[in-house]
C-alpha positions, 0 to 999 in steps of 0.5 A: 773536545776542541782541542783534541779536534784542533791537535788531530788538524794540526797533526796531518799538517805537521806530519808534512812539515816533519817529513821535508824537515827530516829530509832537509835535516840529512841534507844539513848534515851530509853538508856538515861533514865538509865543514870543521868538526867543531861547528859540525857537531854544535850545528848537529846537536841543534838539528837533533834537539829539534827533531821531532821524529820520537813523539810523532813515531808513537802516533796514530796515522792514516789511513792514507788518501793516496795509492798503495802498490806493492812494488818495491818503490816510491810509486807515483799514484794515477792522481799524480801523488807520491805514494806514502808522501801522506804518511809520516815515517819512523826513523831509525838513525842507527841503521839509517832506515826508515818505515812506513805502516798504513792500512789500505783498500787493496781488494775491491771485494773485501771488508773489514768487519769490526769484531765487536760493533759490526761496522764495516770498513773498506780497509783490508790490508796492512801495508808496509814500506821499509827504505833501507838506505844503508844497503847501497848494493841491490840484493841478488836473485837469492838474497832477501829482506827479512820480515818477522812479526807476531799475530794472533790467529783463531785455530779450533776457536782458541787464540793462538800466537803465531810468529811469522818470518818472511822472506821478500825477494827482488822478483815479487816472490815471497817465502813464508815460515809460520812457527819457524815452519816453512809454508806452501801454497795449494800447489805445494810451492813454496817460493811464490807471489802471494801466499795466505794474503801475503805479497811483497817485492824488493826494488832498487833505486832513490827515495825522498829521504834518500835520494841515491840508489839504495834497497827499497822493500814492500809488504802486504798482509791482509787484515784478520778482521777482513776474514781469515786468519792473517794480521791481527789488530793487536799491538804486535812486535815487528823486526826487519833485516836487510843483508849486510853490505858485502864488503872485502875480507881485510887486507893483509898487513903490509909485506904479510905473504899469502900462498896460492897454489894453481892446480893443473889444467888438463887437456886430453886429446882424444885421438882414434889412433895415438892419443896424448894429453897437454898439462898445464903444470901446478904453479905455486905462488907467494903474494906479498901485500902492499897494503891499500895502493892507488885507491884500491883497498889492497894490493898484492904482487907474486913472485915470479912463477914459472907454468910448465907446459907438458906433452904426455904421450900416454904410452908406458914408455917413457913414464914422465911427460915432455916439458914442450913449453914454459910461461913466466911471469910476475903478476899484481892485484889491485882489490877494490871493495863494493863500490870503489871502482865504480861500475866499470868505468867503461871498461869492455868485456873481452873477447879476445879477438878485437879486445884482449886486454884492458877488459872484463873476463867476466860479467860487467860489474854493478856501481857497488861491485866488488872488483879486482884488477890483474896486471902483469909486465908480460908473460915471457913464453919459451919453447923448447928452452928457447925464448920465443915470445913476450906478450907485453904488459897486460891488465884484466879486470874481474867482477868478483861478485860472480866468482866468490862470496862475502864470506870468503877469507882474503887467502880464499878470495885471492885463491879464487880470483886467481885461479879464475883468472888463470883459467880464463887466460890459459884458455884464451890468451896467445900461447899454446893455441895450437898443436901439430903432433906427428907420430909413427912408431917405431919408424922415425919422421922428418918433418919439412915446412914450406921453407925447407926448414926440418925437424925430425930425424933423416936418413943418416941418423942426424937430428934436425930441429929447424922449423921453429917451436918444434922438437923431435922425440924418440924413446924406445918404439915411441917417435914424434914431431912435435909442432907448437904453434905450426904456420898455417900451410903444407907440411912434407912427413917422411917416414924414415925406416927400413923397406917393408917396415910396417908403419902407422902414421897419426898426423893430428892438429889440436885447437885449444883456443877458447877451451884448452880442456875441450880441444877441437881436433882433427886427425888423419891416419895411414897405416902400410909398409914402406915399399908399397905405399911409400913413405912421404904424406902430407899434413895440412894445418888449416887457420884456426878457429876458436871452440865455441864454449864456456870452459866449463867441462872438468878434465878426466872421468874417461877411463871407460867408454860407452860403445858406439850406440843409439839409446843405449846405456851401460850395466850397473857402474859404481860411483865410488862413494856412497851418495844420499839422493832424497833420502835413498842410498846408492852406490850404482848407477847406470850411464844412459847415452841421451844425456843422463844417469838413473840409479833405479834402471837403465833409460834408453827413452830417447824423447825427453819427458818432464822431469817434474812428474817423472817416476825414475830416479834421474839426474840429466845434464842434458836429457835429449836424443844423443846418437853416436853411432858416428863420431865421438862416444860418451866416457865415464869414470872416477876422478877429482874435484879439487882434492874430492874424489868424483865420478863424471860422464862426458858427452865429449862432442856428440851428435844427435839422432839420426846419426847427425854429426853436422853439430855437437854438443859438448858436456858432462856430469860430475857427481863429487863426494862430500863426505867431508861435511857428512856421509853421502853428501855430494855436489852435483855438476852440469858442466857445458862448452858448447850446445848446438843442438836440442832435438833429435830428428825423431823428437820433432827436430829439424835436420839440424836437430832443433825445435821439437821436444827439446832437452830437459836439464835437472833430476827427480827422485821419481816421486813427483812430490813438492821438493823433490825435482828440478828442472832448469829454466827453459827445460822443454822449450826450444831454443832455450839452451844453444849458444846463440841464446844470449839470454838463456843460453847453458853456456852463457849462464851458470848456477853456484858457480863463477864458471860460466857454462856450469851448474852446481847443486849441493846435496846436503842430508840428501836434499839438492840445494837448487838455490845459491849456497854462499855458505855451502851448508846445504840450505838454499840461500833463499831460505838459509836463516844464516845465509853466509855463515853455516847452520846446516840445522837452522836452529832458530830458538827465538823464531825471529828468523835470524839463525841462531849461528849468525845471531848474537845479542848485539845483531842489530835490526834494520828496523824494530817496534810495536806495529798496531793496525787499530780498528778505526783504520789508523795505524800506531808505530813504537820504535824499540831498540834494534839490537836483538838484546833490546828485543821486547821479550814474551811477557811485554808482548802477551801483557800489550795483547791481553790488555788491548783484548780486554779493553777493546771487549774482543775478550770475555776472560783475560785468564783464559785468552792468556792461557791459550796464548802461552800454551801456543807458545808452549807448543812451538817451544818459545816457552818450557811447559813447566814455566807456563803457569808462572808466566800466565800469573806473571802476564795477569798481574801485568795487565792489571795491577788494579785490585777491584772495588768491593762495598761491604754494609750492615745495614739496619734491618729492624729496630735498633737499641743501643747494643743489639738489633737487626741487620742486613748484610749487603756487599758488592765487587766491581772491576774496570777490566774484569766484567765478573770478578770473584767475591772469594769471601765474605764473613761476619767475625768469621762466620760465613754469610752471604749477600742480602742475608738478615743478622741479629746482633748483641754486644756481649761479653761471651760469644755465641752463636745461634740460627732461629728461623734462618737469622743468624744471631751472634752475640759478641763483644765487637762485630766486623763483617769482611768481604774480599773479591778477586779480578781476573788479574789476581788483584785482590780487593778488601772491604769492612763493615761494623754495625751502627749502634749507638752506643754514645750513652755506653761506650765501655762495651758492656752489656748494659742489660746486666748492670 
C-alpha cells in the first residue's frame, strides 16, 4: 500500500517533468539537425532511449485540476493556469501529433452516477485535445478534423456497439455520423454547434509542444454515466485525421512541355440600333519547364503568343469578324508551394488605378498559401496592323488557394492559373479599354478629330485613316468607322451620301475597363435624309470610368428577350437538356423578370419571400423587384460554358421598381449540363458584376431602392423539408449584397470559384452542394469522406470516416489508440499503430469491452452481452450474419481462457467395509468471471448422479446397478465420479473422485466375500 501511494504521488510530479522533457527534446532535435549528421544521430539515439513516453502513454491520469474550454486552443484558465498543463500527452512521432484526454465537469447541472455502486461525481464530459504540429496551414471553412471512435449504447435495453464519426470545423460547428448515417439535431440541421452532447472546434496557433502556428482541435462528448446514450466507460478505440497539407503537383521535368489553351473572351454590346461584339480570340500556348528556379518550386515559360482582338458587326455580311488589334507577349510563371512564398511579403493588391503591377490579382495569401508569380517583358500591342504601344515589363501574383484545388495535376493548375490571369488582365490592363464605333449603312462616313485628322471616305471616294488607332470598313451595305481608344474630345461625323438618301446613324462608345464582358455603353442614334437634316453630326468621347464589378458574368445566353415589363414572365422555355432538381426531372422552366426562374409555374411576386419555407420550385440568383419598363431588358438562351451545353438568363444592368434606372444591377443565372457525370446532373452558377440596389420601392425600398424587404439569393424544391433549400447568408438583410459592402457584397465574394462574384453549386443525383466540392463528385467537402478524391457513393466499408476510394492499408491516422474514461474519474490511453492496417480488429475491440464489463459487474452474462454487441455489428453491416456465431465464440474464448474450478467427492455416508459402503456424492463449480457456471455433466461410472445423492458401492467383478429406497446401488470392479462444468466463455473444467475404501489388506480387486 505504501509503495502504491508513493508511486501515485510520484506520477503526478513525473508527468510535469516528462512534459517539459519532451519539449526540450524537440528543441534539441531541431538543434541537432544543424550539427554534423553522425553527432546528430548519436545524440538523437540517446534522447530517444531516455524517453519515458511509452510507459506514460498507458498510465491512468486526471482529472485535471484546471479548466477545460473547447475552443481549439490551449487556453489560459481564469486561475492563470494553462489548460491541459497537468495532463500528460501521448506523442505520435510518425505524425508529429500529440493527444490529450481527460474527464471534466463542464455542466454544473449534470453528475455522473456509478452504474454499480451508485456513487456520484461532478465529472460529466470526456474531453480531448489534438495538437497537430504537422499541419501548419489553417483549415479552410469546409475542411474538417476527423474523429472516429466506438462506444456502447443501450437501445431497447440491449447493448449496441456504435461507431461515431465527427467532423470538426474552425467555426465551432460539427457534423456527426452514427454508424455511417448523417445525424440531424431536433431542428433538422446537420452542421451545428452541438449535437447529442458533442461539441468541437479547430483552432490555429502555437502550443507548448510546437511553438509555431499549427492546427489544434478540441472535442468533447457527454459521459454515458452522466445520463443518456453517449460516451461509455469501456476501453474504446479512437482514431483521428487532419487533412493533408496541400501541395503543388509535381513540376514537369526540365524541358518538358505543357500545353495551355486560353478560351475566347467575348463582349457583346447590345446597342438598340446596331449591336456588335468584341472577341479576344482563342490563344494556344506551350509552356516549357525550367524546373525549380529562383527559390520557386517550379518555373515554366511560354512561347510568344499572339492574341487577336476581333470586331463582329453581327450582320449577315460579312461572315468573318474584323481583326482590329493584336497583343503579343511571352510569359513566365514561378510556382511557390505552401509557405514557400512567405505570406505575400508585403506585396500589395492590384487596383489598376494606383497599383497596376507588382501586385496580387486576387486575395492576399496566408503565410502557408501557394502562390504563382506571373511576369512578362511586355505586351507588344498593334492596332490595324500598326505597332501602337508596349506595356514594358509587368509582374503579377496570384493566391493559388483561391483558384485551384489541391488535387489538380500540374497541367490543370497551369491552365487554371493562366486562364485566371489572362481574363483578369484583359479586364484591367490598358488594351482596348474603350471603343468608338460609328455606323450608317449604306451611307459612307468621314470622322474628323479635334486636330483635323480624318478617317473614313471622302465625297470623292478617297479612303483615309489619319486618326491614330482608327479604321474605316465598308462591305456591301455595311459602313463603319472604328476608333480604338479614342481620345477624350469632340469628333465631327460627316455622312457621305447622295442628296435625299436615307441614313440611320449610330454613334456609340463602349467602355470595357473593369469587365470586358459587361461593358458600359452609350449610344446616340439619328435617322433622317440628307436634304432635310443635313449630314454633319458631333460625337463626344467622355472620360472613361471603370465598371464596378467582379467580371463574373459569362458572355452569351442572349438569343431571346423578355420584353420590357414589370413583374412579367416568359412562357415555358426549354432548358435544352434534362436536369434532376431534388429528385424531380425538369426540361423546361419559366424566366421571371424579378430575378428568378421557376419550374412549376410563372412567378409574378415582387417582394422576395423566404426561400427556406416556400412552396415554389425556384432558383433565384437575385429575387427582388426588377423593373425593365425603362432601360435594359432580361434576355436568355442556350450557350456554352467551356465545352458544356448551358442555359442562361441575364439581367444586364436592370433597374428597380418604380421605373428607376438611376441604379442598376448586373447579374446572371447559368444552368450548366453535367450529364458527363450522370444524366440529370448539372451546375448552378449565380454571377454578379454590380449590385447597386436591393429592394423595389413597393417593397419598402427608398428612392434608390435600398432597405425594406431586401433581395434573397438561393433555391428551393418547394417542400420546406430540411436540406431541400438554400439561402445565401445575407438574404433578406438590407445592405448585405450591395457593392459597397466589402464583407458580404456579392461582387466581393465567391463560392466554389476563384472568380469574385461567382457562386457555383454542383447538383449531383438531384442534390445541390451548397459548400465546397473540390473533387466535383456532388458531395460537399464538409460531409465528404474523401474530400479531394471522388467518392460519389460515399462507400466506407469499415465506417471509420475515411472513404474507401481514398483509404489504403498504408493510410495513416494522426493519432490512434484505446481510450477509457474510467468510472473513478481517471482516463487511460493506450496508443496503437497509426496506419489503417494497424487498426485493431473487431474481435479485439469486443474482447476489451466484454472483459471490462464482466470485471466491473456491468453485465450478468458475458454470452448475452457479446451476442448483443455482435448483433448490432451485423445490423450495420460490419459483420456478415453467417459469421456472427463464430465471432461470438471467438470473443468469449478470448475474454476468458481460464476454465472454472470444479470439486468432486464421494464422502462417507455410513459404515465402510474394506470393499463396500455408503457415500454421499458432492460436487461444486466456481468461476472468477462467471457468477453462475453450468454443471454440464455428473456421472458415477457413467450413471448420472445429482449433488448430495446417497449411493451404495460394492467392489465386485461383475457390474450391476439397482436402486433401492432411492439409494443408487452399484456393484463394479472400480468406481469413478466425473463432474464437468462450463463457464460463460465456453471453458470446461473437470473433476474426478473415487470412493475411499480401506483395502490395505486386499488390493487385488476381488470380492473378499467370495474367498
